[in-house]
N, C-alpha and C positions, 0 to 999 in steps of 0.2 A: 420638736421635729415630728411631723406626721409620718406614720409607717407607710411604706409603699403598698398600694392596693394589690390584692392577690390576683395573680394571673394563672389560675389553675381551674380546670373544670370542677365545679362544686355544687353541692346540694345542701339545702337546709331542711331538716326534718323536724316538724313541730307537732306537738300532741294534737291540738285542735284550735280552731279559730271560732269561738262562740261569739266573738265581738272583737273590738279593737281596744284591748286592755293592755296591762303592763307587759306581759310576756310577748304578746302579739306585736307590740311596738318595738320590742327588742329585735324580733325577727325582721321587721321592715328595716331597721337600722343596719343590721348585718347584711341584709340583701342589697340595700342601696348604697352602702358606704364602704363595705369591707373589700369588695371585689372590683377589679378593673372593669370598665364598661363592656369590653368585648367578652368578659367572662361572667356576666351576670348570672347568678346561680338559679337553679330550679328550686321550687319549694314543694314538699310533700307533706301531707297532713291527713289525719283520719277524717276530719270533718271541718268544713269551712262555711260560714254564713256570709256569702260573697257580698251581699247588699250592705254589710256593715264594715267592709274593708276598703282601703284605698285601691283605686283601679289598677295601679301598677303592681301591687302585691297580689291581688286576685288573679291577674293575668299570668303571674309567675308560677301559680300552683299547677302542677302537672299530674298529681296523683292524689285521689281521695277515695275513701271507702264508699262503695255503692250502697252498702247496707245502711249507712247513716243517712242516706238521702231517701229512704223508703217512706211512703206515706204512713203516718202514725208515729214515725220516729224523727223525721226531719225537723229542723228548726226553721222558723219563719220570723225574720227580724229579731226582735228582742224576746219573742216567745221561745222558751228554752227547748221545746220538743222533748223527745224521749231517747235520743241517740246515746245518752250517757249510760243507759241500761246495757249497752254493748261493751262496757268496760272489760269484762272477763275475756272478750274476744280480741281486744285491742293488741295485747302483746304479740299474738300470732300474726295479725295484720302487718304490724311494723317489721317483724322478723322476716316476712316474705317479700318485702320491697326489694326490687332489683336496682342495686346501686353500682353495678359493675362499671358504668361509664364515667364514674366520678373519682377524681383523685383526692378530693377533700370532702368529708362528710361532717356537717355541723348539726348535731342534734340539740334542739331547744326543748328541754324536758322538765316537766313537773309531774309526769305520769309514765308514759310508755315509750316515748320517742327514742330514748337511749338504747332500746333493744334492737336497733337495726344492725344488719350485717354488711360490713364493707367488703370490697374485694381485696385480695392479697396485695400489699404494696401501697394501698390507700391509707389515709390518716383520718381517724374519727375523733373529733373534739366534741365533748358534751358541755354545753352551757346549761348548768343545772339551776333552775329557779327554786326548786325544793325537791327533796326526795318525795315519792308518791305518798300523799297524806292518807289515801284510802288504805294503803298497806301498813304504814308505820304509825299513823295517828287516827285510827278509825273512830275513836271516841268523839272526835270533832264533828263527824257527820252523823253518828248514830244517837247522839244525845237527845234528839227530838223524835226518834223512831219509837214505834211500839215494840213490845218484847220479841215478837216473831221477826220483825224487820231488823231489830238490833242483833239478834243471833245470826241472821243471814249475813249482815254486814261484817260481823266478826269472822265468820267462816270464810267469806270472800277475802277478807284482809289477810288471812293466813295463806291462802293460795296466791294472792297478789304479792305478798312479801317474798315468797320463794321465787316467783317470776322476776321480781324487781331486783333481787340480789343476784340472780343469774345475769340479768341484763347489765348490771353495774360493772361486770367484768369486761364488757365489750369495748367501751371507749378507750382510746389510747391516752387521752388527757381529759381531766375534769376541770372545768372552770365554774366557780361558785359565784352567785350574785351578791353574797354578803358573808361576813364571818360566821353568822348564825347558821347559814346553809353549809358553809365549809365544815363546821363542827358536826352537823348531821351526816354529811357525806362520809366523814371519817368514822362516825359512830355506827351508822347503818351498813355502809359498804366496805369499810376498811380501806378507803382510797384517800390519797392526798389530792388537794386541789389548789388552784390559784384563784384569788378573789379578784374579779373584775366587776365593779358595780354597774348596774344597768345605766344606759345612756338616758339622761334627762335633759330636755330642752328648757333651760331656765331663763333664756334671754328675754322672753316676753313677760316674765313674771317679775314685777318690781314692787318694792315697798311703797304703799300709798302714803300720802301725807296725813290722811285722816285715820284716827284710831279705830280699829275694827270693833264692831259691836257683836258679840256672840262668837260661836265656834263653828267650824266647818269640818264635815266628815265626808270623805270621798272614797267609796269602795263599791264592789259588787254586793248585791243583796243576797248573799248566800250564807248558810248556817255558820261556817267556820269564821266568817268575818264578824259575826254576832251583832248585826244591826239592831235587833230587838232589844238586846241588853244595853247597847249604847243609848238608844232612845229613852229607855226606861230610866237610865241613870240621871237623865235631865229632868224627870218629872218632879215638879215642886220647886225647882231651882229658879233663881232670878235670871240666870243666863239663858240665851237663846241658842239653838243649834240648827244649822242648815245641813241636811243630808242630801248627797248626790249619788245616784246609782240606780241600777236596774237589776232584776234577778227574780228568782222564784219566790222570795219572801216579800215582794213588793206589796201585794194586796194585804197580807197579814200585818205588815208594818204600818201601812196607811190606816188601817182600821183601829190601830192601838196607839197612834201618836199622841203624846202629851201636847197641851196647847202651845207650849213654847218650843216645839220642834216642827220644822218644815221639811217635807220631802220633795225634792225637785225632780226626781227621776233622772232621765238622760238629758244632758245639756251638751251643746256644742262647745268646742275647745275655747272659742273666744269668750263665751259666757262664763265658762268655768274659770278662766284666768281672771275675769272680773270679780268672781266670788272670792278668789284668793286675795 
């Protein structure tokens, strides 16, 4: 039996939309399916690259940081821009959002969105994709940095860890997207959570009659996903690997691909389903 749609004034606060990836699709599912039609929620986010989002989602965004849109910082398409350099400022931006008109606040967070302040009497539920990796696992991002940048990242991590721990006290309820994230929430924040796995549309993905030749890897091309290591692991093997994704490591990965590894970049959903 399906739950009744929510008939309350609500808002979804999401860290950022650099594309239409996993956490971004969760937001669109919450926005389009959780609420009654007459109570379609607003969406607030630090940054959104609107050209990469579904029109209905981009139309629902009512608040963004103006700093992230400045020339030299803003993102254009899949070109990442430099707005992530504003990470130390993000907790303050989220903390200052005016949410007084909403009875229900849903924060969709893997960084700073959980740090919003609801009005008295409202309910704040945080759907946590992961505790902020910049704070709790900085080694994931600084392993490719030079000595000066590595030290800067670790100093930033100390500051962000304190801010993230303070923000973790604000939600009334935590929802984790997996048991692994549930354990991190307990370890880093001292909070209990309920696991609700992300929605996945599997109806269009079926097993083919032909045996698959080779392997498929689908991720963003960012350091903590380790695409360079994955590609290198296939060097000299008989098996083939198809990699799908975009990100700041795309040029470096393309330049070092083994002969048996193909990089497709960004592909539309229908083509991606075919690759599966």
